[in-house]
C-alpha positions in Angstrom: -13.9 16.2 -6.5 -11.0 14.1 -4.9 -8.1 15.8 -3.2 -4.9 15.5 -4.5 -3.0 13.1 -2.9 1.1 12.8 -2.8 2.4 9.9 -0.8 5.0 10.9 1.7 7.9 8.3 0.0 10.8 10.3 1.3 9.6 10.5 4.8 8.4 6.9 4.5 12.0 5.3 3.8 13.9 8.0 6.4 11.5 6.3 8.8 12.8 2.7 7.6 16.2 4.3 8.2 15.8 6.0 11.5 14.7 2.8 13.1 17.5 0.7 11.5 15.0 -1.6 9.5 17.2 -2.9 7.1 19.5 -4.7 9.3 17.0 -5.9 11.7 14.8 -7.2 9.0 18.0 -8.9 7.4 18.4 -11.2 10.3 14.9 -12.6 9.2 15.5 -15.2 6.4 12.7 -14.4 4.4 14.1 -10.5 4.3 17.6 -11.7 3.8 17.6 -9.5 0.7 15.8 -6.7 2.4 17.6 -3.3 1.6 17.1 0.4 0.2 17.5 -1.0 -3.3 14.4 -2.8 -3.0 12.1 -0.8 -0.4 12.8 2.6 -2.6 11.5 1.6 -6.1 8.6 -0.2 -4.2 7.6 2.3 -2.4 7.6 4.7 -5.5 5.1 2.1 -7.0 3.0 1.9 -4.0 2.8 5.7 -4.0 1.7 6.0 -7.6 -0.9 3.2 -7.2 -2.1 5.3 -4.2 -2.0 8.7 -6.0 -3.5 7.5 -9.3 -5.8 4.6 -8.4 -6.8 5.0 -4.8 -6.8 8.5 -4.2 -9.4 9.3 -7.1 -11.9 6.9 -5.4 -11.2 7.8 -1.9 -14.6 10.3 -2.2 -16.7 7.7 -3.2 -15.8 5.9 -0.1 -16.9 8.8 1.5 -20.2 9.7 -0.1 -21.4 5.8 -0.4 -19.2 4.3 2.1 -19.7 0.7 3.4 -23.1 -1.1 4.4 -23.6 -3.6 6.9 -26.7 -5.5 7.0 -27.4 -9.3 8.9 -23.6 -9.0 9.7 -22.5 -8.4 5.9 -20.5 -5.7 5.2 -21.0 -4.7 1.7 -18.6 -1.9 -0.4 -19.4 0.0 -3.2 -18.0 -1.7 -6.6 -15.8 1.2 -7.5 -13.8 0.8 -4.1 -13.1 -3.2 -4.7 -12.2 -2.6 -8.3 -8.4 -2.3 -7.5 -8.3 -5.3 -5.1 -10.2 -7.5 -7.5 -7.8 -6.0 -10.9 -4.0 -6.2 -8.5 -1.6 -9.0 -9.4 -2.1 -11.8 -6.7 1.7 -12.2 -6.5 4.1 -9.3 -7.1 7.7 -9.9 -6.3 8.6 -10.5 -3.0 6.0 -12.6 -1.0 6.3 -11.1 2.0 7.3 -7.5 1.0 3.9 -6.1 0.8 2.6 -7.0 4.1 6.0 -5.4 5.5 5.8 -2.1 3.9 
């Protein structure tokens, strides 16, 4: 059975505030519109994805794991499904990498 997971959204957002990331990132043209209004809803959706999609399959990764043969890594198919089914581009192109 999967261990329940609750993403620490408030802690992550607090971290952004503590290191003043909004002002720092606003100086980079690709992130000129980066603000709390973008981060909080994005983090909430990331948390939802982590809690509802990734957490339930985490146990499979623990049980089956990845294998390596002749230099090729193979993952259990169930662990690849979230990656294969995710949208190729959602919103701000760089935001997912940043967060």
